[in-house]
C-alpha positions as CSV (number, residue, x, y, z in Angstrom):
1,G,143.8,-29.0,96.3
2,W,142.9,-31.3,99.2
3,K,144.4,-34.7,99.4
4,I,142.6,-37.4,101.4
5,K,144.7,-40.0,103.0
6,L,142.9,-43.3,103.2
7,A,143.5,-45.2,106.4
8,K,145.2,-48.6,105.8
9,K,143.3,-51.6,107.0
10,S,144.9,-53.6,109.8
11,K,146.0,-57.2,109.1
12,R,143.2,-58.4,111.3
13,A,140.6,-56.3,109.3
14,K,141.9,-57.7,106.1
15,A,141.8,-61.2,107.4
16,C,138.2,-60.8,108.6
17,D,136.9,-59.3,105.4
18,I,135.0,-61.5,103.0
19,S,136.4,-61.4,99.5
20,L,134.2,-61.6,96.4
21,N,135.8,-65.0,95.7
22,V,134.7,-66.4,99.1
23,R,131.2,-64.9,98.6
24,K,130.9,-66.6,95.3
25,T,132.2,-70.0,96.6
26,V,129.8,-69.9,99.6
27,Y,126.9,-68.9,97.3
28,E,127.7,-71.8,95.0
29,R,128.0,-74.1,98.0
30,S,124.5,-73.1,99.1
31,N,122.8,-73.5,95.8
32,G,120.8,-70.3,96.7
33,Y,119.3,-71.7,99.9
34,C,119.8,-70.5,103.5
35,E,122.4,-72.8,105.0
36,T,120.7,-72.7,108.4
37,C,116.9,-72.9,107.7
38,G,116.8,-74.1,104.1
39,V,114.6,-71.2,102.7
40,W,115.3,-70.1,99.1
41,C,117.3,-66.8,99.2
42,D,118.9,-66.5,95.8
43,D,120.9,-63.4,96.4
44,M,124.7,-63.5,96.6
45,G,124.6,-60.5,99.0
46,Y,123.5,-62.9,101.7
47,S,126.7,-64.9,101.5
48,N,128.2,-62.6,104.2
49,S,127.5,-64.1,107.6
50,H,130.4,-65.0,109.8
51,Y,129.9,-68.0,112.0
52,I,132.6,-66.6,114.3
53,S,131.9,-62.9,114.2
54,R,134.4,-60.3,112.9
55,G,134.4,-58.8,116.4
56,S,135.7,-62.1,117.8
57,G,138.3,-62.3,115.1
58,G,136.3,-64.5,112.7
59,L,138.2,-65.0,109.4
60,G,136.6,-64.2,106.1
61,I,137.2,-67.8,104.9
62,E,134.6,-70.1,103.4
63,Q,134.7,-72.4,106.4
64,N,133.5,-69.4,108.5
65,I,131.0,-67.8,106.1
66,L,127.4,-68.8,105.6
67,H,124.8,-68.0,103.0
68,Q,121.8,-67.1,105.1
69,C,118.3,-65.6,104.7
70,Y,117.8,-62.2,106.4
71,E,116.0,-63.7,109.4
72,C,118.8,-66.3,110.2
73,H,121.5,-63.7,109.7
74,Y,119.7,-61.3,112.0
75,A,119.1,-64.0,114.6
76,M,122.8,-64.9,114.5
77,D,124.1,-61.3,114.8
78,H,121.5,-59.4,116.8
79,M,119.3,-61.8,118.9
80,G,120.0,-63.6,122.1
81,G,118.5,-66.6,123.8
82,K,116.9,-69.5,122.1
83,E,116.7,-68.0,118.6
84,H,120.5,-67.2,118.6
85,E,121.4,-70.6,120.0
86,D,119.2,-72.5,117.5
87,V,120.6,-70.7,114.4
88,M,124.2,-71.1,115.8
89,K,123.6,-74.9,116.3
90,R,122.3,-75.3,112.8
91,A,125.1,-73.3,111.3
92,K,127.8,-75.3,113.2
93,A,126.1,-78.6,112.1
94,Y,126.1,-77.5,108.5
95,L,129.7,-76.4,108.5
96,M,130.9,-79.5,110.3
97,N,129.0,-81.7,107.9
98,Y,130.4,-79.9,104.8
99,Y,134.1,-79.6,105.8
100,D,136.1,-82.6,107.0
101,N,138.1,-81.7,110.1
102,W,136.2,-78.4,110.6
103,N,137.3,-76.8,113.8
104,Q,136.1,-73.5,115.0
105,E,139.5,-72.6,116.5
106,D,140.8,-72.5,113.0
107,L,138.4,-69.8,112.1
108,I,139.8,-67.1,114.4
109,Y,142.5,-64.6,113.5
110,R,145.8,-65.1,115.3
111,K,148.7,-62.6,115.3
């Protein structure tokens, strides 16, 4: 029979993944509301938005993860200009307010 060899994830990929534990913690932190616009979005699946993106080495830690509605998550990941800037500003303000000594440099994977 055929054997399939699964590729091992790199240390960076593992560090940037969001664990179920982190998703739950972020969801509980949000009380089911989008952390950038305040709309009700009671779905744990939305606790998956990186403030610092995975592509930029953003860690999968609660200080870097947001619970967002679809529209805010889309604006953060796929839009440019004012929409992107506005949602990023609100996300940063939320995280800075929630965590003492929050620093975005601490959110990036380092070898």
